[in-house]
MIMAR-930883 format. One record per residue (C-alpha): residue number from 1; x, y, z. Coordinates in Angstrom, 2 decimals. Each point is the difference from the previous one (the first is absolute). Layout:
<sites>
<site><num>NUM</num><px>X</px><py>Y</py><pz>Z</pz></site>
...
</sites>
This chain:
<sites>
<site><num>1</num><px>-19.77</px><py>11.45</py><pz>-10.03</pz></site>
<site><num>2</num><px>3.04</px><py>-0.95</py><pz>-2.07</pz></site>
<site><num>3</num><px>1.56</px><py>3.34</py><pz>-0.97</pz></site>
<site><num>4</num><px>3.06</px><py>0.23</py><pz>2.22</pz></site>
<site><num>5</num><px>1.13</px><py>3.57</py><pz>-0.63</pz></site>
<site><num>6</num><px>-1.40</px><py>0.92</py><pz>3.40</pz></site>
<site><num>7</num><px>3.08</px><py>-1.65</py><pz>1.54</pz></site>
<site><num>8</num><px>2.06</px><py>2.98</py><pz>-1.20</pz></site>
<site><num>9</num><px>-2.38</px><py>2.34</py><pz>1.83</pz></site>
<site><num>10</num><px>0.33</px><py>-2.09</py><pz>3.16</pz></site>
<site><num>11</num><px>3.79</px><py>0.35</py><pz>-0.23</pz></site>
<site><num>12</num><px>-0.29</px><py>3.75</py><pz>-0.60</pz></site>
<site><num>13</num><px>-2.28</px><py>0.44</py><pz>3.01</pz></site>
<site><num>14</num><px>1.49</px><py>-2.49</py><pz>2.49</pz></site>
<site><num>15</num><px>3.51</px><py>-0.64</py><pz>-1.28</pz></site>
<site><num>16</num><px>1.94</px><py>-2.80</py><pz>-1.60</pz></site>
<site><num>17</num><px>-0.02</px><py>-2.09</py><pz>3.20</pz></site>
<site><num>18</num><px>-3.81</px><py>-0.16</py><pz>-0.13</pz></site>
<site><num>19</num><px>0.05</px><py>-1.14</py><pz>-3.61</pz></site>
<site><num>20</num><px>2.60</px><py>-2.67</py><pz>0.70</pz></site>
<site><num>21</num><px>-1.86</px><py>-1.19</py><pz>3.11</pz></site>
<site><num>22</num><px>-3.24</px><py>-0.38</py><pz>-1.94</pz></site>
<site><num>23</num><px>1.67</px><py>-1.84</py><pz>-2.89</pz></site>
<site><num>24</num><px>2.03</px><py>-2.27</py><pz>2.29</pz></site>
<site><num>25</num><px>-2.90</px><py>-1.02</py><pz>2.23</pz></site>
<site><num>26</num><px>-3.03</px><py>-0.18</py><pz>-2.31</pz></site>
<site><num>27</num><px>1.36</px><py>0.57</py><pz>-3.50</pz></site>
<site><num>28</num><px>-1.66</px><py>-2.05</py><pz>-2.72</pz></site>
<site><num>29</num><px>-3.18</px><py>-0.51</py><pz>2.02</pz></site>
<site><num>30</num><px>-3.55</px><py>1.26</py><pz>-0.39</pz></site>
<site><num>31</num><px>-1.06</px><py>1.48</py><pz>3.31</pz></site>
<site><num>32</num><px>-3.21</px><py>1.50</py><pz>1.29</pz></site>
<site><num>33</num><px>0.66</px><py>3.46</py><pz>1.37</pz></site>
<site><num>34</num><px>-1.84</px><py>0.82</py><pz>3.23</pz></site>
<site><num>35</num><px>-1.67</px><py>3.30</py><pz>0.76</pz></site>
<site><num>36</num><px>1.91</px><py>2.43</py><pz>2.22</pz></site>
<site><num>37</num><px>-2.26</px><py>-1.03</py><pz>2.89</pz></site>
<site><num>38</num><px>1.26</px><py>-3.60</py><pz>-0.14</pz></site>
<site><num>39</num><px>3.54</px><py>0.69</py><pz>-1.18</pz></site>
<site><num>40</num><px>1.70</px><py>-0.33</py><pz>3.40</pz></site>
<site><num>41</num><px>-1.51</px><py>-3.42</py><pz>0.71</pz></site>
<site><num>42</num><px>0.60</px><py>-1.39</py><pz>-3.49</pz></site>
<site><num>43</num><px>2.38</px><py>-2.84</py><pz>-0.82</pz></site>
<site><num>44</num><px>1.44</px><py>2.26</py><pz>-2.70</pz></site>
<site><num>45</num><px>1.05</px><py>2.56</py><pz>2.65</pz></site>
<site><num>46</num><px>1.87</px><py>-2.75</py><pz>1.86</pz></site>
<site><num>47</num><px>1.76</px><py>-0.95</py><pz>-3.23</pz></site>
<site><num>48</num><px>0.97</px><py>3.43</py><pz>-1.36</pz></site>
<site><num>49</num><px>-0.70</px><py>2.59</py><pz>2.69</pz></site>
<site><num>50</num><px>-2.87</px><py>2.29</py><pz>0.83</pz></site>
<site><num>51</num><px>1.26</px><py>3.02</py><pz>-1.95</pz></site>
<site><num>52</num><px>0.04</px><py>-1.99</py><pz>-3.25</pz></site>
<site><num>53</num><px>-3.46</px><py>-1.46</py><pz>0.62</pz></site>
<site><num>54</num><px>-1.45</px><py>3.43</py><pz>0.80</pz></site>
<site><num>55</num><px>1.50</px><py>1.33</py><pz>-3.25</pz></site>
<site><num>56</num><px>-1.52</px><py>-2.92</py><pz>-1.92</pz></site>
<site><num>57</num><px>-3.34</px><py>0.39</py><pz>1.78</pz></site>
<site><num>58</num><px>-0.19</px><py>3.65</py><pz>-0.98</pz></site>
<site><num>59</num><px>0.14</px><py>-1.00</py><pz>-3.68</pz></site>
<site><num>60</num><px>-1.34</px><py>-3.56</py><pz>-0.21</pz></site>
<site><num>61</num><px>-2.18</px><py>-0.73</py><pz>3.05</pz></site>
<site><num>62</num><px>-2.23</px><py>-3.03</py><pz>-0.49</pz></site>
<site><num>63</num><px>1.69</px><py>-0.85</py><pz>-3.31</pz></site>
<site><num>64</num><px>2.11</px><py>-2.98</py><pz>-1.00</pz></site>
<site><num>65</num><px>3.38</px><py>1.32</py><pz>-1.13</pz></site>
<site><num>66</num><px>2.70</px><py>-1.88</py><pz>-1.89</pz></site>
<site><num>67</num><px>3.25</px><py>0.80</py><pz>1.74</pz></site>
<site><num>68</num><px>2.79</px><py>-0.06</py><pz>-2.59</pz></site>
<site><num>69</num><px>2.74</px><py>-2.55</py><pz>0.50</pz></site>
<site><num>70</num><px>3.48</px><py>1.29</py><pz>0.69</pz></site>
<site><num>71</num><px>1.23</px><py>-1.49</py><pz>-3.27</pz></site>
<site><num>72</num><px>-2.95</px><py>1.42</py><pz>-1.95</pz></site>
<site><num>73</num><px>0.56</px><py>3.45</py><pz>1.44</pz></site>
<site><num>74</num><px>3.71</px><py>-0.13</py><pz>-0.86</pz></site>
<site><num>75</num><px>-0.78</px><py>-1.20</py><pz>-3.54</pz></site>
<site><num>76</num><px>-2.45</px><py>2.85</py><pz>-0.54</pz></site>
<site><num>77</num><px>2.52</px><py>2.55</py><pz>1.25</pz></site>
<site><num>78</num><px>2.73</px><py>-1.50</py><pz>-2.21</pz></site>
<site><num>79</num><px>-2.29</px><py>0.07</py><pz>-3.04</pz></site>
<site><num>80</num><px>-0.79</px><py>3.66</py><pz>0.69</pz></site>
<site><num>81</num><px>3.71</px><py>0.83</py><pz>0.18</pz></site>
<site><num>82</num><px>0.60</px><py>-1.85</py><pz>-3.29</pz></site>
<site><num>83</num><px>-2.78</px><py>1.93</py><pz>-1.73</pz></site>
<site><num>84</num><px>1.40</px><py>3.26</py><pz>1.41</pz></site>
<site><num>85</num><px>3.47</px><py>-0.84</py><pz>-1.35</pz></site>
<site><num>86</num><px>-1.41</px><py>-0.76</py><pz>-3.44</pz></site>
<site><num>87</num><px>-2.00</px><py>3.22</py><pz>0.02</pz></site>
<site><num>88</num><px>3.00</px><py>2.02</py><pz>1.16</pz></site>
<site><num>89</num><px>2.15</px><py>-1.50</py><pz>-2.77</pz></site>
<site><num>90</num><px>-2.69</px><py>0.92</py><pz>-2.54</pz></site>
<site><num>91</num><px>-2.73</px><py>-1.89</py><pz>-1.77</pz></site>
<site><num>92</num><px>1.28</px><py>1.11</py><pz>-3.39</pz></site>
<site><num>93</num><px>3.70</px><py>0.54</py><pz>-0.70</pz></site>
<site><num>94</num><px>1.02</px><py>-1.31</py><pz>3.46</pz></site>
<site><num>95</num><px>3.12</px><py>1.34</py><pz>1.66</pz></site>
<site><num>96</num><px>0.72</px><py>-3.40</py><pz>1.60</pz></site>
<site><num>97</num><px>-0.02</px><py>-3.33</py><pz>-1.79</pz></site>
<site><num>98</num><px>-2.34</px><py>-2.84</py><pz>0.84</pz></site>
<site><num>99</num><px>3.10</px><py>-2.02</py><pz>0.92</pz></site>
<site><num>100</num><px>1.09</px><py>2.56</py><pz>2.59</pz></site>
<site><num>101</num><px>-3.45</px><py>0.13</py><pz>1.58</pz></site>
<site><num>102</num><px>-0.29</px><py>-3.81</py><pz>-0.11</pz></site>
<site><num>103</num><px>3.26</px><py>-0.43</py><pz>1.89</pz></site>
<site><num>104</num><px>-0.98</px><py>2.57</py><pz>2.62</pz></site>
<site><num>105</num><px>-3.40</px><py>-1.61</py><pz>0.68</pz></site>
<site><num>106</num><px>1.01</px><py>-3.63</py><pz>-0.62</pz></site>
<site><num>107</num><px>-2.51</px><py>-0.52</py><pz>-2.81</pz></site>
<site><num>108</num><px>0.51</px><py>-0.81</py><pz>-3.67</pz></site>
<site><num>109</num><px>0.55</px><py>2.63</py><pz>-2.67</pz></site>
<site><num>110</num><px>-2.99</px><py>-1.55</py><pz>-1.81</pz></site>
<site><num>111</num><px>-2.17</px><py>0.83</py><pz>3.04</pz></site>
<site><num>112</num><px>1.25</px><py>3.60</py><pz>-0.01</pz></site>
<site><num>113</num><px>-0.84</px><py>0.31</py><pz>-3.72</pz></site>
<site><num>114</num><px>-3.45</px><py>-1.49</py><pz>0.57</pz></site>
<site><num>115</num><px>-0.72</px><py>2.23</py><pz>2.98</pz></site>
<site><num>116</num><px>1.26</px><py>3.09</py><pz>-1.85</pz></site>
<site><num>117</num><px>-2.35</px><py>-0.81</py><pz>-2.90</pz></site>
<site><num>118</num><px>-2.90</px><py>-0.55</py><pz>2.40</pz></site>
<site><num>119</num><px>0.73</px><py>3.33</py><pz>1.71</pz></site>
<site><num>120</num><px>0.05</px><py>1.76</py><pz>-3.40</pz></site>
<site><num>121</num><px>-3.44</px><py>-1.50</py><pz>-0.73</pz></site>
<site><num>122</num><px>-1.28</px><py>1.11</py><pz>3.41</pz></site>
<site><num>123</num><px>1.29</px><py>3.51</py><pz>-0.71</pz></site>
<site><num>124</num><px>-1.83</px><py>0.03</py><pz>-3.34</pz></site>
<site><num>125</num><px>3.18</px><py>-0.14</py><pz>-2.00</pz></site>
<site><num>126</num><px>-1.35</px><py>-2.95</py><pz>-2.01</pz></site>
<site><num>127</num><px>2.99</px><py>-2.32</py><pz>-0.03</pz></site>
<site><num>128</num><px>1.54</px><py>0.09</py><pz>-3.48</pz></site>
<site><num>129</num><px>-2.53</px><py>2.34</py><pz>-1.56</pz></site>
<site><num>130</num><px>0.99</px><py>3.60</py><pz>-0.30</pz></site>
<site><num>131</num><px>-2.82</px><py>2.52</py><pz>0.01</pz></site>
<site><num>132</num><px>0.51</px><py>3.60</py><pz>-0.96</pz></site>
<site><num>133</num><px>-2.41</px><py>2.83</py><pz>0.57</pz></site>
<site><num>134</num><px>-1.72</px><py>1.45</py><pz>-3.06</pz></site>
<site><num>135</num><px>0.06</px><py>3.71</py><pz>-0.68</pz></site>
<site><num>136</num><px>-2.27</px><py>2.01</py><pz>-2.27</pz></site>
</sites>
């Protein structure tokens, strides 16, 4: 399993310390998650704690799970914040310039322009094409 959005749920349920413990001790690894029955005696429980393993077992027992790396998790969160800033500034007629957003997020203005265009496409705004509704 490679989708790592579950890590946010783990943090919500067990707290930031649990998330950081998991990332610090087994981040970036693919690990087999034991069933609840074998959680206490697992190597994973020794590495990250029983509460975390029980949480994982409830969702992923007998499954190989890709634990996100600390850097990967931070990058995903940073990318989400960048997209949120672009969306908040506006996809068309933005209230903040690409330069301002680029400085804040330490990316290039060209990347902000590209991402804004991609987000317009995702929203069905069609990039440079303007579509108007037709009325009878």
